[in-house]
N, C-alpha and C positions, 0 to 999 in steps of 0.2 A: 141263882143261876137256872131254876127250873122252868123260868118262863122262856129261856133261850134254848135254841136247838143247836146241836153240833152239825158239822157240815154232812155227816153221813145221815143224821136224821132229816136234815133239810133235803138232801138229794132224794131219800127214800119217800118222803112225804110229797115232793114236789114232781118227782119223775124227772128231774133235771140232773145230770150227771154232776159230780162234784167238780170236775174239771171246768165244766161251764159255769158252776157257781163262782169259782175263783176268777174266771175270765169276766163274768158280769160285774163282780166286785172291783176288779181292775178297771173296767170301764165306767164305774161309778153308777151302774144301774141298780145295784143293791149294796147294802152295807152290812158289816159284821162287826161285832165287838171282839176283843181278844181276851181270852181267860188268862190267868196268871201264868199258864204254860206257854201262851202264845197262840193257842188253837183258836180257830174262828168259832164264834158262837152267834147265831142269827136270831133275831127276834121273830116270833111267830108270824108277825105281820108280813115278814118277807115272802111268806108263801102266797100271798095275794099279789104281790108284785111279780113273783115268778110266773104265777098263772097268767098275768097280764102280758109278760114278756113272750111267753110261749103262744098265747093267742095272737098277739101282734104280729109276731113272726109268721105264723101260719097265714095271716091274711095279706102278708106281703110287705110289711114295714121292715125298714132297715133298723139296725141297732142304733144308728144316729137319730132316726125318727122316733124310736122307742125312747131313747134317753130324753129327747125333747118333750115328749108326752109325760114321762114320768116326772120331769121337772116341774110340771104344772101342779102336781099333787102337794098338799100341804105337808110341810116337814115337821110341824109342832104337834101333829096328832096322826093317828091311824086313819088312812083314808076310808070314807064311807061308801056305801053303795051309790050314793048320788055323785060322789067325786069320780068313781069308775064310770058311771053312766054318762057323765058329762064329756069324759075322754072319748069314750068309744061311739058316742052318738053320730059323729060325723062319719064314721067308717062305713055305714051302711052303702053309700055310694061306690066306695072302694070295693066292697065285697061284690056288688052288682057287677062292676066292671070286670073283675077277676072271674066271676062265673060266666060272663059273655065271652072273655078270652079263652077260658077252657072249652067252652062250647064250640068256638071256632076252631080250636086246636083239634078237638075230637072229630070234627067234620073234615079237617084237612088230613088228619092221620088216616081216616078210613079210606080216603080216595088215594093217598100217596102210598101208604104201606100195602095196599091191595096187591100191586104187582111186585113190590120189593126192589126194583131196579133203581129208583131215585134219580134217573136220568131222563124221565119224561119231559117233555117241553112244558106240560101244564102243571108241573109240581112246583107251586109257589111257596111251599112251606120250608124246605130244606135246600132245594136246588133251582133257585131263581135263574131264569135265563138259560136253563140246561147246562151249567157250568160242569157237572159230571160227565155228561154225554161226550164233551169234547176231550176229556181225559181218557176215557175207556169204558168198556161195557161192565155191567154188574152194579151191585150196591156199593159203589166206591166211598161214598161219604161215611158208610157204616164200617167200612173195612179200612179206613185210614188213608184213603186217597191213593191206592195203588195205580200206578201208571202204566200205559201200554208198553209192550217190550218189542 
C-alpha cells in the first residue's frame, strides 16, 4: 500500500481538493483502489493525470473533452512524456486563440469600463445595441437591471 496515496495525500500533492478528486473519479477521469476499510487509495501516477486535468481546464477544455483525451492514454502502463506530448501538441492553436480572445477582451474593457455607464451606443462588449440605455441610466447591467421608476 506504500505506493498508493490516500485521498488527503493526493489532494495535498496535486493541489486539487478532495471533493474534486471524488468528482473526477465519478466522471471516470481518474481511478482509485479501495483499501480494506473502503477508503480510496490512488496510485502515484494519478498525480500526472491530475496535473493534466488542471492544465487542460485552464486552457479551456471541458471535462468531456478532457475525458476524451485521457481515454487516448494507454491503460496498461503509466503514460510517458511522449504520450503526454502527443496529447498536448495540438493545443498550441487553442492557446493562441485564447490569448487573442483575452487581448480583444482587454481592449474592449478599457474603452467600456472607462465611463462605467455601460449604456453607450458604442459598447459592443456587454451592451450591444445600447439595450441598457432603453432601460434607464447608470451601470444597469452591473446593478442587476434596475428599471426606471
